C-alpha positions as CSV (number, residue, x, y, z in Angstrom):
1,M,-11.4,-213.1,-3.9
2,D,-9.1,-210.1,-4.1
3,I,-11.2,-207.3,-2.5
4,I,-9.6,-203.9,-2.5
5,Y,-12.4,-201.9,-0.7
6,R,-15.8,-202.6,0.6
7,D,-18.5,-200.6,2.5
8,N,-22.3,-200.8,2.6
9,D,-22.7,-199.3,-0.8
10,I,-19.9,-200.6,-3.0
11,V,-17.2,-203.2,-3.4
12,V,-14.0,-202.7,-5.4
13,L,-12.1,-205.9,-6.4
14,V,-9.9,-207.6,-8.9
15,K,-11.8,-209.6,-11.5
16,P,-10.0,-212.8,-12.5
17,S,-9.6,-213.7,-16.2
18,G,-12.2,-216.2,-17.4
19,V,-15.0,-214.9,-15.2
20,L,-18.0,-213.0,-16.6
21,S,-18.5,-209.4,-15.4
22,A,-22.2,-209.8,-15.3
23,S,-24.6,-212.8,-15.2
24,D,-26.0,-214.0,-18.5
25,S,-28.2,-216.8,-19.8
26,S,-25.2,-219.1,-20.5
27,G,-24.9,-220.3,-16.9
28,A,-21.2,-219.5,-16.9
29,V,-19.5,-218.3,-13.7
30,S,-20.1,-214.6,-13.1
31,L,-18.5,-212.2,-10.6
32,P,-21.9,-210.9,-9.2
33,E,-22.7,-214.5,-8.1
34,L,-19.3,-215.0,-6.6
35,I,-19.6,-211.7,-4.7
36,K,-23.0,-212.6,-3.3
37,K,-21.6,-215.9,-2.1
38,D,-18.4,-214.5,-0.7
39,L,-19.8,-211.4,1.0
40,G,-23.2,-212.9,2.0
41,V,-25.1,-210.1,0.3
42,S,-28.4,-210.4,-1.6
43,E,-27.9,-207.8,-4.3
44,V,-25.0,-207.0,-6.5
45,F,-25.2,-204.5,-9.4
46,P,-22.7,-204.3,-12.3
47,I,-21.7,-200.8,-13.2
48,H,-19.2,-201.4,-16.0
49,R,-17.9,-204.4,-17.9
50,L,-14.6,-206.1,-18.5
51,D,-14.3,-208.7,-21.3
52,R,-14.4,-212.3,-20.0
53,E,-10.7,-212.7,-21.0
54,V,-9.6,-209.5,-19.2
55,S,-8.8,-209.1,-15.6
56,G,-8.3,-206.2,-13.2
57,L,-10.1,-203.6,-11.1
58,M,-13.9,-203.4,-11.1
59,V,-16.5,-201.7,-8.9
60,Y,-20.0,-203.1,-8.1
61,A,-22.9,-201.5,-6.2
62,L,-24.5,-203.3,-3.3
63,N,-27.9,-201.5,-3.5
64,K,-30.1,-199.8,-6.1
65,K,-29.4,-196.3,-5.0
66,A,-25.7,-196.7,-5.3
67,A,-26.1,-198.5,-8.6
68,A,-28.2,-195.6,-10.1
69,D,-25.6,-193.0,-9.0
70,L,-22.6,-194.9,-10.2
71,S,-24.3,-195.8,-13.5
72,A,-24.9,-192.1,-14.1
73,Q,-21.2,-191.4,-13.4
74,A,-20.2,-194.2,-15.7
75,A,-22.2,-192.7,-18.6
76,D,-20.0,-189.6,-18.2
77,H,-16.4,-190.6,-18.7
78,T,-15.1,-187.3,-17.2
79,K,-16.5,-188.5,-13.8
80,F,-15.9,-192.3,-14.0
81,I,-12.3,-192.8,-15.0
82,K,-10.9,-196.2,-16.2
83,E,-7.3,-196.9,-17.0
84,Y,-5.6,-200.0,-18.4
85,I,-2.1,-201.3,-19.2
86,A,-1.7,-203.4,-22.4
87,L,1.1,-205.1,-24.2
88,V,0.6,-204.4,-27.9
89,E,2.4,-205.9,-30.8
90,G,4.5,-203.4,-32.8
91,C,5.3,-199.9,-31.7
92,P,3.2,-196.7,-31.7
93,E,5.0,-193.9,-33.7
94,E,4.4,-191.4,-30.9
95,E,5.2,-191.7,-27.2
96,S,1.6,-190.6,-26.4
97,G,-1.5,-189.9,-28.4
98,I,-5.2,-190.0,-28.8
99,L,-7.1,-192.6,-30.9
100,E,-10.5,-191.8,-32.2
101,D,-12.6,-194.1,-34.4
102,L,-16.2,-195.0,-35.4
103,L,-17.0,-198.4,-34.1
104,F,-19.7,-200.9,-35.1
105,K,-20.5,-203.9,-33.0
106,D,-21.7,-207.0,-34.8
107,S,-23.7,-208.8,-32.1
108,F,-24.0,-212.0,-34.1
109,K,-20.2,-212.3,-34.4
110,N,-19.6,-210.7,-30.9
111,K,-17.0,-208.6,-32.6
112,T,-16.4,-204.8,-33.1
113,F,-15.2,-203.2,-36.3
114,V,-13.8,-199.8,-37.2
115,V,-15.9,-198.2,-39.9
116,K,-15.5,-195.1,-42.0
117,R,-18.9,-193.4,-41.7
118,E,-21.7,-192.9,-39.2
119,R,-24.8,-195.0,-39.6
120,R,-27.2,-196.9,-37.5
121,G,-25.4,-198.8,-34.7
122,V,-22.1,-196.9,-35.2
123,K,-20.7,-195.1,-32.1
124,K,-17.7,-192.8,-31.6
125,A,-14.8,-194.2,-29.6
126,K,-11.9,-192.3,-28.0
127,L,-8.9,-193.2,-25.9
128,S,-5.5,-191.8,-25.0
129,Y,-2.3,-193.8,-24.5
130,T,1.2,-193.3,-23.1
131,V,4.1,-195.6,-24.0
132,L,5.6,-197.0,-20.8
133,E,8.3,-199.2,-22.4
134,R,9.3,-200.5,-25.8
135,L,10.3,-204.2,-25.6
136,E,11.4,-207.0,-27.9
137,T,8.0,-208.6,-27.4
138,G,6.0,-205.4,-28.2
139,T,5.2,-202.1,-26.5
140,L,3.8,-201.6,-23.0
141,V,1.2,-198.8,-23.0
142,R,-1.1,-197.2,-20.4
143,V,-4.5,-196.4,-21.7
144,K,-7.3,-194.1,-20.6
145,L,-10.8,-194.5,-21.9
146,Y,-13.1,-191.6,-22.8
147,T,-15.8,-193.8,-24.1
148,G,-16.9,-197.4,-23.2
149,R,-17.4,-199.4,-26.3
150,T,-17.3,-203.2,-26.6
151,H,-13.8,-204.4,-27.1
152,Q,-12.8,-200.8,-27.6
153,I,-9.1,-200.9,-26.7
154,R,-8.6,-204.2,-28.4
155,V,-10.1,-203.1,-31.8
156,Q,-8.7,-199.6,-31.8
157,F,-5.1,-200.8,-31.5
158,A,-5.7,-203.8,-33.7
159,S,-7.0,-201.6,-36.5
160,R,-3.6,-199.8,-36.5
161,K,-1.7,-203.1,-36.8
162,M,-0.9,-203.2,-33.1
163,P,-3.2,-206.0,-31.7
164,I,-2.9,-206.8,-28.0
165,V,-0.6,-209.7,-27.4
166,G,-2.7,-212.9,-26.9
167,D,-5.8,-211.3,-28.4
168,R,-6.6,-213.9,-31.1
169,K,-10.1,-212.4,-31.8
170,Y,-8.4,-209.3,-33.2
171,G,-5.3,-210.7,-34.7
172,G,-3.0,-211.0,-31.8
173,S,-0.3,-213.7,-31.4
174,T,-1.6,-217.2,-30.7
175,G,1.3,-218.2,-28.6
176,D,0.0,-216.5,-25.4
177,K,-2.9,-218.1,-23.6
178,E,-4.1,-214.9,-22.0
179,I,-4.8,-211.5,-23.5
180,K,-2.3,-208.9,-22.2
181,L,-4.8,-206.3,-21.1
182,Y,-5.4,-205.3,-17.4
183,S,-7.6,-202.8,-15.7
184,V,-5.2,-201.0,-13.4
185,A,-7.1,-197.9,-12.1
186,L,-10.5,-196.6,-11.3
187,S,-11.7,-193.2,-10.1
188,F,-15.2,-192.1,-9.2
189,T,-17.3,-190.3,-6.6
190,H,-18.6,-192.3,-3.7
191,P,-22.4,-192.6,-4.2
192,T,-23.2,-191.6,-0.6
193,D,-20.6,-189.5,1.0
194,R,-19.6,-187.8,-2.3
195,K,-15.8,-188.3,-1.7
196,M,-13.6,-188.9,-4.7
197,L,-12.2,-192.4,-4.6
198,S,-9.2,-193.6,-6.6
199,F,-7.9,-197.1,-6.8
200,E,-4.8,-198.5,-8.5
201,K,-3.7,-202.1,-8.6
202,I,-0.7,-203.2,-10.7
203,P,0.5,-206.8,-10.1
204,N,4.2,-207.3,-9.5
205,N,4.8,-209.3,-12.6
206,L,2.3,-207.8,-15.1
207,F,3.1,-209.2,-18.5
208,V,6.8,-208.4,-18.3
209,Q,9.6,-207.6,-15.9
210,T,9.9,-203.8,-15.9
211,D,10.5,-200.9,-13.6
212,K,8.3,-198.5,-15.6
213,L,4.9,-199.5,-14.1
């Protein structure tokens, strides 16, 4: 287990692809259970989610007080900052920009859709992106989330005909076994000492060989 930081209140680590962010009724392997086993703790509280196919930085609380504080921060995306790097098909017209959409999650299909009008179950979604490098295989972008919707990055880029490479659910190429999306940075206030914490983890060979990361 790749642990970046740990104290009595929180643990920051790299979630592997294929592992659930939180336990569910399916019985599949989940990161909270792995943390309990590896760290020998009795309680692990998820604060945010990464899709099962996606890997990268996550923070978990190790007690209820820390969980309540971090969950409140996570609800306010000006206090709990999440950034990603993605390899998308095609090329954004602008070197940087903001994407805003109305999203509807179909729980039965476990899929999110961009819709044109607000109605029950529809939520606003917002992210910003910066182009890191334009490649033959697509475009490397860094993404900052302002909302936390299911499959948000995936569906917002896919709706603009720029699906993430390897993301078959949203029209990405089928030749890649893994979705090219990675959680690279987290920033939040420590739930006890109130210090601002920032973490960044970018693997050496993330998606492509480049000096722009």
